[in-house]
N, C-alpha and C positions, 0 to 999 in steps of 0.2 A: 564298358571303356567309355570313359565322357572324350567329348573333345575331338572325335572323327568327323561323322557327317561333315557341313558347311565349312570345309578349312579354304586355304587357301597355302598354305606349308607345303603338301607338294602340288603334281604340276598337274591340272586337269589334262579331261584326255581329250579337248577339242575346245578353242577359244576363241569366238566370235567377235567380232568389232560391234557394238551396238550404239550407238551415243542414244542417250535417254532428254529427252524435251526436258528445256530451262523452262523453272517456274518460280515464282516470289514466294513467299510465307505469306500463307490467309493473312488478312487483317482481322484483328478479335479473335484470334485461335486460343483457346485456355490452355492455359499449363498449368501440369503439377507446380506444389511447391516448391520438390525435390529440384523439375527442369529450371524452376525461377533462379534458385540458391547456384544451379549450374553454369545459368548464363551469368548472374549476378559476381561471380569469380573470376570471371575471363572466358574468354577462347582459347588458352591453352589449356585447360583445365580438365582432367579426367574425374566425371563422377558416374554417380551408379544408375543415371536418367544415360549415361552418351558423353558426347561433345556436348559445348555447347550450343555449335553450327550443325549437329545432327545427333539425334536422342533418337534410341531405341524405339520401336516401331512407327517413327515417323517417318515423312515419307524420301526416297531416294534422289525422289526430279526436286524437292526443295532447300537441297542442302547447298550453301553458295563458300565460297572460299571467300569472298572479300571479306579483307581484313588479313587474311596469311599472307605475307610476303612472300614474294616468288614460286607461289602456289602454281600448280596447271593441275587439272582433273581430264580423266581418261576414264570412258566409259567399255564393258565388256560383259557377254554374254558368257557364262562358264556354265558344263555340258561334262557332267560325271557321275556314275553310281548308279543313271538312270533317273537325274533331279539334272534339271537347269535353274542359277539362279543370277540375277542381274550382280554386277561389284563395281563401283564407283569408285575411284582410287584416286585419291588426293595425293599431288609427287611434291615434296617439298625440299628445299636443298639439304635439310640434314635429315631425309628420312621419306617416309610417307605412310598415309592412313588410308586402310582400306576398307571400303562402305559394302558389305552383304545384305542385298536381297532375300526375302525369304523362297522356299522351296516353290518350284513347279515342276509336274513331269513331264519330262525332255518330249516322252507324247505329242504333248498337246502344242498347242500354237503362239509361242511367245508375246499374242499384242499389247498395247499400250496399257492395257487394264490389268496385267497378275504382275508378281512378283516387287513390290515396288516399296513393300514394306520391312524397314532394315532392320534386323535379326543378328547382326554379329558387327564388329566395329575392331578392326586388329590396328593396333597404334606399333608402329616399328619408328618412331623418333624419339630422340632426347626430351623437345619443345618440350610436351604436353607432361603434366604432374597431376596426381591425386595430389586429392585436400591433406595425404600424409606428408608431401613432396616426393613419392615414389616416381621412377620416370623408367624408362628406356635407357641401360648402365648401373643404376642404382645396385645393389649386390646381394645376396640372400640375407647377411648381415643385417644389411638398412632396412629389408622387408620386418624380420626380426625386432626387431629397435622401435621400429615405427609401432609395434601392435603386439606388446610384450604380456600381453592380458588376453588376451584373444587365441582360441582356435587355429591353428594353421593344418590345409589336409593338403596332400601332395597327391596326383595321378600319373603316372607315365603313360607316354601314347608312343608305342615303338613304330606303330607304322611311318607318323613324321618326326621321330628320334627327338618330342619332346617333353619335358615334363610341368606340370600344369600345378601351380601352387594357387592354392585357393582357402577363400578364409567365409567360413557360412554366413558370418554376420555381413560382410560385404560379397556376398556372393555373386554379383553382377562382371564385381572385376576381376577380374583372375591373370595372373602373372605368371607367365612363360619361359621357361630355359632351354636351353639347346642341352640332349643329349647326345651328342656325337658317337654313332655307330651301339648308339645304346646303350652305352656302357654303364653307365648308372642303373638303366631298367633289370640288364639284368645281374651286375652284384646286388642288388637290393629289389628284385621282383615280391618276394611275399614279405618284404618287414622297410617298407618304403615309408621314412617320414622324412619330417624337413632336417631334422638332424643329420640327417645322412647326406646332406647335401653341403660341399662345401661352404664355408663363410662367404668368402671373396666369387662365387657363380654368379656371375653376372646376370641380371632380367633384360632377354632378347627381345620380348615383347608383349604388350599387355593388351589384350582380348575384352571386350564389355558384349556381355549377351545375357541370355537368359537361360539359367541352369537347364544342359540339356542340348541346346542347341547350338551351339560350340561347332 
């Protein structure tokens, strides 16, 4: 089942506050063309590499909230399922963004050198939009209209009562809708396609992650 692993949709067994040291982005850091494009599109753009200020595989400590009005940052160390991982949450007036670091075995000492690479970004605010103009609150109909020629796949995650909508050609950007009580999951468990979702179903949150690491 996709997208169980490193997730904050459920409550972790244990949460311990851990403040990450603040650092600045290294001068002269080489960015890919996708990363440059993401930054050039503005701070509220969702791209394949992540966000302009927080990209996949970049260092959690180098995330800055400069330019995000009313933003605050909180850091925690989550422990669940035999692993621990750092989470930096950016709280905004209209929702929040969670940046999750890579897994570390919970038996290891979590020192300043471990778990710093961003593996997953969860966006729970309508302020951020994809290049197609989709955001939290957009509907399934909006998504289908934005990708009329693309293959759309969906997966159900009954543990967190969420349905994930994925486009193979836009593999790192995942659209998620809530499935309270797993009603849709149980109704269409063996035959689940995008047309089974009501057209007015809103996108609950958007994640950016390497496939298999959500």
